N, C-alpha and C positions, 0 to 999 in steps of 0.2 A: 443544226444541233447534233450533238454526238452523245448518245446515252451509253453508259456502261456500268456494270457491276461485276465484281469478281465472284469467285465460287467458294463454296464451303464443302467440307467433307467430315469424316469422323476419324478420330485417332484410334489406331489399332494396336500400337505399341507404346511403351513408355516414352515420355518426351526425351529423356536422356539418350535412349537408344536411337531415336529418330535423329537427334542432332549428331550423334556419332556416325550414323550410317548415311547421312545425306549427301556427302560429297559426290560430285559427278565429274571427276577430272578427265575421264576418257570421253572422246568425242562420241556423240550419240549416233553418228552415221558413218558409213564406210568411207565417205569422201570428205576431205577437209574443206570442200567448197559447198557443202550442203548443211543446212541448219534445220532442225526439227523443233517446232514451237506449238504451243497451245494458246487458244483464245477462248473467251468465255461465252461468246454469243455467235449465232449464225449470221451470215450476210443477209441483209434484207433486199438489196438491189445494188447493181453496179452502175446504175443510171445516176450520174452526178446531179441531175435535176430533181431527183426524187428520194435520195437517201435521207435517213434521219437517225442513224445509229452509229455507234463508234466503230463496230467491226467493219461495216461498209466503208466508213470514212478511212479507216486504216488501210484497207485493201486499195481504195482509190488513191490514197496518198503515196503508196508504194508503186503503183502501176501507171499513174497518170502524172501530168505536169502542166502547170499553168505558167503565167508570166514570171512568177517567183517560186523559189524553193528554199526551205530552211537549210542553212549550212550546218556543219558539225557543231557550231556554237549556238544553234537555234536562232540565227539571225537571217532575215529574208534577203536573198540575193537574186538578181535577174537569172532566169533559167530559160523559159521559152522565148524570151526577148533578149536582144543584145544591147539595146540602149533605150532610153526614155527621155523625153523632154516635156516640160509643162509650161502652160501659159502664165502670164504675169499674175492673173487672179487666182492661180493654182486650182482651177476647175477643169482644165482640159489637159489630158495626158496623151501623148502620142508615142506609141511603142513601135520600134523596129523589131520584127520577129526574126527568130533564128532560122536562116534558110536551110540549115542542115538538120533541122528537127523534122522527124518523120514519124508517122504512125507505124505500128508493128506490121501492117500490110504493105508498107512501102510508100503510101501516100504522103505528100508533104503536109505539114501542119500549117494551115493558112489563117489569115485574119478572119475569113468567113467562118471558120470552125469555132472561133470564139463568139462571133455574132450568133451563130446557130444555137450554141449551148446556152448563152445568157438569155436569149429570147425564150427558149423553152422553159428555163427555170422561173422566169417572172410570169409566164403565161398562166392565168388563173385556172385554166382547164387541166393543168398538170398537177395541181395541188401540192406544189413543192413545199417541203417542211422548212426550207431555208430561203424562201423567196424574200423574207423580210430583210435578209442581208443586203438586198439590192436597194434599200432605201437610200443608200449613199449615192447611187447612180441616178442621173437625171431621169425623171419620170418613173423611177422604179416603183415607188409607193402607189402612184396613180394607176399604173398598169396592174399591180397585184390586187388592187381594189376594184378593178374592172372599169376604171374611169379614163383610160387612155389606151391607145393601140400599142400592141407589143412592139411594133416597128418604130415607135417613138422612143424606145429605150436609148440612153446615152452611150451607145456603142456603134462604131461605124468602121467598116473595112475600107480604108482609103485606097489600098491596092492589095495585091496578094500577100504582102509581108508587112503592111503598115496598118496599125490598129489605133483608132482614136477613141478615147474614153472621156465622157463628160460627166462631171460630178454635180450633184445638187449644191454642195457647198465644199469649200476646201477642208481637207482632213489630213492630219499629220501621220496617220497610221495606215495609209493605203497599201503599202507593200505587204504588211501583215495580213490585211483582209484578203488581198488578191491571191495569197498563198493557199487559201482554203479551197477544198474540193468543189464547193458550189460554184467556183469561178473557173473551173477547168474548161478547156475546149472540148468539143465533140466532133468526130468525123462527120462532116455534113452529108456526104454520100451515104454513109452507113445509117445515119439517122433517118434519112428519107427512105432508104430501102427497107429497114426493119420496123419502122413505126413504133407501135406499143411494145414490141419485143426487144427494143434496144435496151441493153444492160440487164436483161432478165437471166442471163447465164454468161459464163466466161467466154463462150463461143460467139455470143451476140454483142461483141464489143471489140474494138481495136484499141491499142494502148500506145501512149507516147512517153511513158515514164521509164524508170530504171528496170522494171520487171513487166512481164505479161502474166496474166492469171490463167491457170489451166486447171481443169477438173471440177469447176463449180457448175452444177447442173441447174441451179436456181433454187434448190432446196436441200442439197446434201451438206454434210458437215465436215468435209475435207476438201482442200484445194491447195495449189502450189503457186509460188512466185518463181518464174523462170527468167533468168537474165535476158533482157530485151536486146537482141542483136542490132536492132535499128535505132537504139537510143543514142542520141548525139554525144552523150558523155559516158558511154559505156565503159570507158577505162576506169571511171570512178568506182564501178561496181565490182567488188572482189569476190563475191559469192555467186555461185551458179544457180542455186536453187534453195528456196525456203519452203519446207512442207508444213502446212498449217492444218490443225484439226480442232474442232470445237470439243472441249472437255468440260462438262457441266459440274462434275464432282472434283473438288480440289484434291481429295485423297487419291483419285485416279491419276491426276496430273503429277502429284508428288511422287507416287510410286513409279510412274514412267520416267520421271526425272532421275530418281535414285537408281533405277536399273539401266540408265544410259540411253533411253529411247527418246528423251526430250532434252533439248538444250535450254529451253526457257519455258517456264510455266508461271502464271500469276498465282498469287496466294490469296486466299480468302481471309476474312477477319479472324476466324478461330484458329488459323495456322500461324499467324504473325508471331505470337508470343513464343511459340515452340521453335521458330527458326531464326529469330532476330539476332542471335549471336553466331550464326553459321556464316562461314566465309563466302558462301554463294547466295546469301540473302541480301537483297537490296530494297530500299524503301525511300520514298520522298512524298512530302505533302504537295498536293497539286491544287490548282485553282478550279478543279472539277467540283461542281456542286452536287450534293445530295439534297433533294428538295421535294416538295409536293405542290401540286396546283389543283384548283377546283373547277368543276363544271358550273359556270355561272348560269347556264340555261335551265338548271334544275332548281326547284323551289327551295329546297333545304340548303344546298351549297351555294345558292345565289344569295343567301342571307348573310350579311356582313358580320353579324354577331356570331353566327356559327363558325365562320372562317377565323375570326379573331380568337374565339375560344380554343379552337383546335391549334392555332398558331402558338398559343402560350401554354398549352397543356402537355407538352412533350418535354421530358427531361433529356435534353440533348447531350449533356455531359455524361450522363449514364449510358446513353446510346453509344457514344464514342468509346467509352471505357469498357463496357461489358459486351458489346456486339461487334464493333468495328476493330478495336485495338490499334488503329492507325488513323491518321488524319486529325482533324480538330473541329470543334463546334463552330458553326456559322450562324451569326445573328443578323445577317444582311444578305441580299441576293448577290451583291458584288463581292467577289472573293477578297480576302485579306492577303497582305504580303505579295501582291501581284501587280498593282497599279500605283505608281508613285506620282503624286500630283505635282505638276511643275510650278504651281503657285506657292503652296505651303511647304513643299519638300517632304511632306508626310505621306504615309500610305493612305489611299482613298478611304479605306474602311475606318481608319482613325478619324478622318475628317467627318465622315458621315455618321459614325457612332453605331450603337446597337439598336436595331429596329424591331427585332422579334426574339425576345428572351423568354426563357421558361419562367412562368409566374402563375402558379396554381390558383392563387386567390383571384387574380385578375381574370384568369381563364374561366373560373366558375361564375364570376360576375357577368361576363359576356354570355356564358351559356344560359344563365337564367333569363337574360334579355332575349336570347334566341328562342327559348322555349315559350316565352310569353308572346312574342310576335308570331310564332308559328302555330300557337294554340295547342301545343301538345307537350307532355312531359317525357314521353318515350320516343326516341328517334333512332332509326336504323340507317346507316350509311355503308356503302361498299368502297373499300380501298383497293385500287387496281395496282398490281406490281407485275414485273416480269417473273418468270418461273425459275430463275437460277437461285441457288441457295441463299446467297447474301441478301438478295432483294427480298426473298421470303422472310428471312430472319429479321431484317429491318422492319418489314411490314408487320410481323408478329409483335415486335417491340412497340411499334406505334399503336397497334390494336390494343395491347394490354394497357399502355399508359393512358390512352384516351378514355377507355372504358372505366379505368380506375379513377381518373381525375374529373370526368364529366358524368355525373350521375344521370342515368336515363338514356345514355348513348350506347348503342350496340354497333360494333364495327364488324363487318364481314369482309374477309379477304378473298380476292380473285386473282390468282397468279397464273399468268399465261405466257407463252413464248413472246419474246421481245417484239418480233415482227407483228404479232397480233395485238400486243399492247399499244404499239404505235398507231396501228390502224384504228383501234378502239378509241384512242384519245382524239385522233383527227376527226372521227365520226361522232364525237360527243357521247360515246357509250360508256360513261363512267360517272361516279360521284366525285371522287378525288383520286389522284394518281401519284404514286411515288416513282421517281426516276433519278437519273444522274445526267449531268450535262457538262461538257467542257467548252470553254470559250474559243473563239477564233482569232482574237486579237486583244491587245492590252488597253482596253478602254471601257469605262462603265456602260457606255451605250450598248455594247454587245450583250451584257448581262441583262440590261433593262428592256431591250426590245426584241432580243432573240431568247437567249437564256433558258431554252427548254420550256418557255412559258406558253404552253399549249393554248391555242386559240386566243391569244392576247389581243391581237388586232381586231378580229371580228367580234369578240365578245366583251371586251373591257372598254367602256366608253367614258371613263372619267376625264372631263375636260381639262382639269388642272394637270393631270399626268401628261397628256398628249401635248398640252401647251408647253410644259417644261422640256419635254423631249424635243419638240420642234425648235424651241429657243436654243437648246444645246447643239442642234444640228445646223442651224442657220444663223440667226441673229448674233448668237454668242460664239459662233464657231472659231473666231479668231480672238476672242476675249477670254483667256483661261480662267480668270477669277469668276466672272459671271457664269461661264459655262459650268464650272464646278458647282456653284450654288444651284443652278438649274437641275443638274444631275442628282444632287442630294435631295432636292425637293421632290423630284420625280420618284426616287426610290422610297422616300418617306411616305408618299401618297400610296404607292403600289403595295408596299410591304407592311408598314405600320398601321396606316389608316384603313386600307381596304383589304389587306391580307389576301391579295390575289394568289400569292404563292407563300409557301412556308419554307424558308431556308433551314436546313437541318445540320449539315456538316460539309467541310471540305475533305474530299477523299484523299486517302493515302494510297499511293501506288506501291504495292509490295509484290516481290517476285523472287523466284530462284533463277539464277543464270549460270550456266556452265562456265567455269573459269577459263575455258579455252576460247570463249567468244570475246572478241575485241571490238571496240567501237560501237557497242550497243547503245542506242539512243532513243529516248522518249521525247515526244513533242514538248514544246514549252507549255502546253496547255492541259496536259492530262496523260491518259494511258495509251495513246496511239504510238506504236513502235515503228521506228524507221529502220529499214534493213539494208539500205543501199551502201552504207559505210562499213558493214560488218566484215570482219576478217576472222577466220578460224585458225587457231594455232596449229 
C-alpha cells in the first residue's frame, strides 16, 4: 500500500501576482544534471518487506529494480530478467536473470536474492503491510496467516540466475504486479549481516536500480538519489543527482520553486485554483483513493450501523469542490476510468455502480439504529489522520460534516506523522482512519484485498466476501464474465453492506515543474515520480 497526501499553505500575495511571478525558467541548480525536488512525507523505511507509504515506495522504485520496470509509456518490461517462459497451465513462470545486474557494492543480483526478499515479506513475524500482495503466489496466503512454512512459498532458485515462480492461479496481470516494490530482491548477504537494521537508513542497504540513496539517516528529511555506477542500464540515466527534501508547507515549496531553488514541488488543494493557468502547472486525476477504514475490534466502530451512517453522511462533492479542488468523487473502493472490463468493454466502475453515496436521510436512519443498539444517544469517536495540511483539512471537513449530519456524534481529530499513523493503524490504536492509497496493478482484486484496507484479513470475517474473492482468484480466474460478477459481489458486500471502508475521492496529482525538466514521469497508479528518464535542458 502507498499512502500520500499533498501539502497546503497560506497565500501571502494576490493571486494575479502569484501567477505572474511563478515562472521558474532558470535551472534551480548549478549543474544541468542535478534536479532539486520536494516531497510531502518522510521515508518510513527502505526495507521493501516493511514499507507502507508512498514516499518510501517512490524512493525504492527509483533505487531498486525487480523482474520488471515500467518504461516511458508506463508499460511493464523485463528489467532484472532477460527472458521468461511459462507452463501450459500458466501457473509456473521461469525467469532467466540478467547476469550483468549488480548491487551497488558490486555483488551480483542472484535468484536467491529474490527468494530471500519474498520470504521475508510473507513471514508473519515481519508484519509486512504488503504481504497480502503475495496471495497470488502459491501458499502466500497460508504463510501470512501462519498456516504454512515460509519455505513453502512458490519461489525457487533453480540456479544462480534462474528463478521459478509458481502461482496459485493463472493471472493476466503478473508483470504489473511484479513491478511493485514489495517484489524487489534483497541482497542476501546484507540481510543476514544487518538483521533488523536492514533498510533503516540509506547506509544499511545496497541498491540495484538506477540510483543509490545517500544522506537518509533513518529520520531526517533530506536525501539524494545519486546515479548508480553499477546499474546495468546506466546509459539510460541522464541525470547525475536528484536532491529531495520533505516540505510540509506548500507555501514554502512554492516560494522555493519561484526563487529557482526547486525544480518540482507538489501543490496542495488550496493552491490548485491559483496556479492552474500557469505554464508550469500540471495536473491529472489518478486512481489513488482517498478513503477511511474502521477498527472493527472496538465496540462502536465494530457496529455496522455506525459505519453505514458515517459512510453516507459525508458530502463528497463538496469535499472535492471546496477542499481538494482537484480529483473527483469516489462512490466505490475500485477507481473509475482505470480498469476496462474485457467482457463488457466498459469501465469496471460503470459495471459495479455506486456503492457509497452521500445520503443524509439514509445516514440518519442508520445512525438511529446504531444509537439504539449501542444504548446511548451521545457517541464520541476519534478520527486519525497524518499531520500534513491537506490530510488535516480533509479531516476537519469530515469532522464538521459528520457532527452536523449525525446528531449526538462528537468527532475528535488526532493528526500525527505518517510513520506514526501507519504504526497506530497496524496496532489497532484508532477508531477510524483517513488516508490515501495507490494501486499496484490494473485489477479490482488489488483494491479489494489490499487497497489500504487496514487489518482487512485478520479482522473482517464475512464469509460471502471471502468466498467471492476466492472464486475470482481461482475457480473463475479464466472465466472473465463470472470473475467480474464475483468481484462486483465482493465489493458490494465490503462497501455497501458492511461499510468496512468509506471511499471518498480519487486524488488529483497537481504540481509545479520547471520547464527545463524533460521526460518527467508519474507512475500509472498515482503520485510516485520516476526520475531515471529525466533530462535537464
